[in-house]
N, C-alpha and C positions, 0 to 999 in steps of 0.2 A: 145456292150462293157465287158461286163463281162468274155466273153471268150476270149478277149486277152488284158489282162492287163498290162501295161506298165513292159515293160523287155521281153514281150514274142517276141521268133522269128518267123515268118511269111513270108508265100511266097508269092510275087505279083503275079498278073495276067500274067507277061512277063517273070516271072520264077526266077527274083531275092530275094535273103533272105534277110531279114533287120531285124531291132529291132522295139518295139513298142516304141516310145518316148513322145506322147501325143496324148491325146482325144480332139475332139472339136466338140461343138454340132451346131448347127441350129443357123447361125450366122448372117442370113438375111431373111428379107421377102419373097425373093425369092428361098431361098434355104434353105429346110427343113429337109435336109440329115445330119447324123452326120458321122463325120471324123474320122478317125485314121491315126495321122504322123507316117510314118515309115522310119529309118535312113537306108537308104542302100550303103552308097559310104565310101570312105576313106576321104573326106572331110567334113568340119562340115553342109553345107550347103545341102549335098545331100539327099534330104529329099523327099518325096511323101506323097500327103495326098488321101488317097482312101476311098469308104465306107467299112465297116466292113466284108459285104457278100461277097465282090471280094476277101479278104484275107482268105489263109488256114494258120492254126497252125502248127508249126513244132517244134517237140519235139527234134528230133535228125537229124541234116542235115549234107550232106557231105559239106566240105567246099566248096567255089567256086573257080574255078582254077585261080592259080597265086596271093591267097590268102591268101596262106600258109606262114609263115615266117620261115626262118630257123636260127639255129643258128650254128655259126661253132666254133668250138674251136682250 
């Protein structure tokens, strides 16, 4: 969890790039894993909760296709 602070850019196993927004601990008796909540989309609820070992930290990543914004003057 220390390697993935809130605000860090990460790559998911499917290749999507997102931002860490929350850390969650083991929340039930049957689930002993910690999770990292990653915001991956344009809508506020586009988040996934994954185990930290599945994520790859990305310092500089290319923008996702279709995600760049254009400013016309």
